SETIDREN-792388 format. One line per field, with one value per residue (C-alpha): x, y, z. Coordinates in steps of 0.02 Angstrom, whole numbers, padded with zeros to 5 digits. Example, Ala and Ser with C-alpha at 12.3 -4.5 7.8 and 13.67 -1.06 7.14 Angstrom:
! SETIDREN-792388
east: (00615  00684)
north: (-00225  -00053)
up: (00390  00357)
***
This chain:
! SETIDREN-792388
east: (-00347  -00430  -00402  -00485  -00645  -00647  -00621  -00759  -00880  -00850  -00852  -01010  -01103  -01119  -01027  -01066  -00963  -01046  -00982  -00927  -00851  -00702  -00682  -00605  -00514  -00497  -00354  -00282  -00119  00044  00038  -00149  -00186  -00312  -00287  -00466  -00521  -00500  -00333  -00371  -00527  -00452  -00408  -00315  -00332  -00234  -00151  -00014  00139  00217  00051  00024  00196  00168  00012  00079  00228  00106  00031  -00129  -00201  -00208  -00330  -00511  -00685  -00787  -00957  -00902  -00803  -00715  -00680  -00535  -00580  -00440  -00420  -00474  -00663  -00659  -00553  -00668  -00819  -00730  -00689  -00872  -00917  -00786  -00858  -01037  -01026  -01017  -01168  -01114  -00997  -00907  -00851  -00708  -00602  -00538  -00645  -00503  -00507  -00691  -00778  -00927  -00951  -00941  -01075  -01184  -01161  -01210  -01373  -01404  -01378  -01522  -01417  -01458  -01326  -01319  -01280  -01098  -00981  -00857  -00684  -00504  -00552  -00643  -00804  -00860  -01030  -01118  -01186  -01301  -01238  -01352  -01345  -01337  -01152  -01113  -01126  -00971  -00858  -00697  -00717  -00567  -00535  -00453  -00339  -00238  -00106  -00208  -00170  -00292  -00306  -00420  -00503  -00405  -00228  -00116  -00148  -00290  -00351  -00186  00000  00047  00148  00308  00306  00276  00425  00535  00484  00527  00697  00756  00902  00886  00991  00980  01078  01033  00961  00838  00718  00561  00541  00363  00309  00123  00018  00164  00175  00362  00396  00324  00436  00588  00555  00561  00742  00886  00984  00856  00856  00774  00655  00606  00440  00435  00268  00195  00013  -00061  -00199  -00077  00038  -00110  -00143  00042  00034  -00105  -00019  00156  00154  00339  00431  00577  00468  00470  00341  00374  00243  00364  00413  00534  00625  00684  00688  00852  00888  00969  01101  01146  01045  01123  00987  00845  00698  00574  00447  00449  00297  00313  00153  00128  -00030  -00112  00049  00199  00343  00506  00581  00487  00566  00735  00710  00678  00839  00939  00862  00908  01087  01104  01039  01141  01303  01459  01434  01244  01128  00970  00843  00709  00579  00521  00435  00561  00521  00574  00745  00832  00987  01097  01058  01088  01258  01307  01261  01317  01476  01385  01216  01138  00970  00920  00743  00581  00466  00427  00351  00458  00643  00711  00878  01012  01125  01270  01408  01343  01465  01498  01538  01713)
north: (00734  00564  00566  00737  00674  00512  00603  00729  00592  00492  00643  00715  00550  00549  00382  00264  00105  -00055  -00123  -00286  -00339  -00288  -00131  -00159  -00012  -00035  00044  00173  00251  00252  00400  00392  00408  00277  00308  00371  00190  00053  -00023  -00201  -00208  -00135  -00240  -00147  -00220  -00153  -00233  -00101  -00175  -00015  00032  -00146  -00147  00024  -00032  -00205  -00122  -00029  -00194  -00188  -00352  -00368  -00512  -00531  -00458  -00339  -00271  -00098  -00063  00102  00133  00253  00320  00304  00411  00277  00264  00079  00041  00142  00046  -00120  -00073  -00035  -00207  -00285  -00190  -00246  -00391  -00270  -00203  -00024  00060  00221  00311  00433  00528  00689  00790  00788  00597  00589  00555  00663  00572  00403  00454  00517  00351  00257  00354  00320  00135  00144  00138  00238  00373  00478  00663  00693  00770  00891  00930  00948  00959  00793  00708  00562  00481  00323  00206  00059  -00086  -00184  -00322  -00188  -00166  -00334  -00248  -00147  -00295  -00297  -00404  -00471  -00392  -00471  -00354  -00365  -00501  -00620  -00531  -00524  -00366  -00293  -00122  -00040  -00089  00029  00030  -00095  -00067  -00124  -00088  00095  00175  00184  -00003  -00040  00067  -00017  -00193  -00153  -00082  -00232  -00324  -00497  -00566  -00525  -00597  -00752  -00663  -00524  -00418  -00326  -00192  -00132  -00276  -00235  -00365  -00436  -00352  -00318  -00484  -00579  -00480  -00516  -00702  -00706  -00646  -00765  -00814  -00777  -00914  -00825  -00677  -00588  -00497  -00369  -00280  -00187  -00198  -00367  -00363  -00322  -00464  -00584  -00539  -00566  -00741  -00781  -00696  -00767  -00957  -00980  -01082  -00959  -00824  -00789  -00673  -00554  -00448  -00315  -00133  -00124  00024  -00082  -00256  -00351  -00497  -00656  -00635  -00490  -00469  -00461  -00346  -00242  -00189  -00061  00073  00154  00245  00429  00462  00429  00535  00658  00754  00688  00631  00609  00544  00381  00347  00394  00267  00134  00183  00169  -00002  -00062  -00001  -00088  -00252  -00261  -00356  -00252  -00285  -00271  -00154  -00060  -00042  00086  00202  00365  00526  00646  00786  00684  00735  00567  00604  00671  00525  00396  00467  00468  00285  00207  00220  00215  00296  00308  00344  00198  00241  00328  00458  00642  00598  00452  00412  00234  00224  00094  00121  -00002  -00043  00017  00123  00049  00162  00134)
up: (00681  00700  00888  00904  00822  00921  01085  01045  00992  01152  01268  01191  01191  01003  01010  01153  01153  01216  01381  01302  01136  01034  00929  00758  00680  00492  00397  00519  00468  00566  00684  00713  00899  00956  01142  01162  01139  01271  01218  01275  01166  01007  00854  00717  00543  00396  00247  00235  00320  00391  00471  00533  00614  00694  00788  00827  00910  01023  01080  00979  00919  00731  00706  00756  00735  00841  00886  00830  00673  00644  00460  00431  00260  00131  -00024  -00148  -00165  -00209  -00056  00057  -00005  00017  00197  00228  00162  00276  00424  00390  00513  00659  00752  00721  00597  00639  00481  00508  00384  00311  00192  00067  00069  00023  00189  00142  -00023  00065  00191  00049  -00042  00117  00123  -00060  -00024  00101  00259  00415  00438  00595  00604  00560  00686  00608  00677  00618  00433  00440  00489  00597  00583  00641  00509  00541  00436  00321  00190  00056  00095  00016  -00153  -00107  -00072  -00175  -00331  -00429  -00598  -00750  -00847  -01007  -01003  -00897  -00733  -00588  -00484  -00351  -00364  -00221  -00275  -00372  -00559  -00544  -00723  -00800  -00794  -00777  -00917  -00815  -00781  -00964  -01013  -00883  -00934  -01115  -01065  -00963  -01041  -01115  -00973  -00788  -00642  -00545  -00394  -00431  -00327  -00377  -00243  -00227  -00337  -00334  -00422  -00519  -00689  -00682  -00596  -00743  -00861  -00752  -00754  -00944  -00941  -00958  -00804  -00668  -00536  -00389  -00381  -00221  -00237  -00096  -00073  00076  00023  00068  -00063  -00202  -00146  -00142  -00324  -00364  -00290  -00414  -00561  -00533  -00522  -00561  -00430  -00435  -00356  -00169  -00095  00049  00137  00192  00185  00039  00116  00263  00185  00199  00083  00146  00009  -00105  -00263  -00435  -00497  -00427  -00534  -00470  -00506  -00334  -00265  -00222  -00125  00060  00067  -00051  -00081  -00175  -00064  -00157  00005  -00016  -00185  -00114  00026  -00109  -00198  -00037  -00001  -00175  -00155  00014  -00055  -00215  -00240  -00280  -00465  -00461  -00556  -00516  -00655  -00613  -00687  -00612  -00662  -00737  -00615  -00463  -00392  -00390  -00495  -00356  -00241  -00378  -00422  -00239  -00216  -00382  -00484  -00650  -00686  -00859  -00936  -01046  -01099  -01061  -01134  -01099  -00929  -00870  -00859  -00858  -00770  -00746  -00594  -00574  -00451  -00282  -00183  -00011  00135  00201)
***
């Protein structure tokens, strides 16, 4: 979809790239085709580790600035605005995104801000338009937020206004004593990690988080020397030694639609990383089909808490393939 609009814009002359200078592409998603752009001049910048790794594997540079910035519009309005502020140092901003992700609203907001917005090109259920950057975009830069409990968050991270209900339920259900080595998979900005570190027996805690901004918040929120921070995809992360416990509130969206497969990948990662006597403590929406997978991967599975919308589960003794 993105490639179709880029190709049309370049072929039609709606977008003319300068002869010199790099082109920074902000927040593309794995699978996006950037081949319409001159590869050697492209810098891909994203804080989401799976996407970062996807483009790095294709040989794209991942650090630097450019004379042109292409903003790949995300679903979250605050994140889209923050990306526009980040792009404001370029000579030209190309805004590209799906209508369902709010590209039309973002372009409208740019006009309301007083920026010059060119005629939008429509294709593949999305729009692409050129925006002339200005100092007004500084007002859209991400600003830290203080939430209940003394945590710091950023507007674009998950549950930025405070801990989500599922995480609160899981934190309350954790036992008084956990094992020595614990992991928080998909740690976010550190709410569950702080709860883990109050439990008896914890000597090491791995915070594994794919979103760089969320992990940066966690580093500020968790100052305990037992914590170790990993910018990594939790579904493929491998610990140096088995964990005694894994705690997690796994995501289940990769795009606009729910994707139970993502949560299942988290469960499999937890099972692989746990010691033979280890336990997984997790919360998930009740409608998600995790039961069959859990019982196939763990000898003991029990519901230990929750509410009408969420289920808190303990799964113990991972089953190893023979």
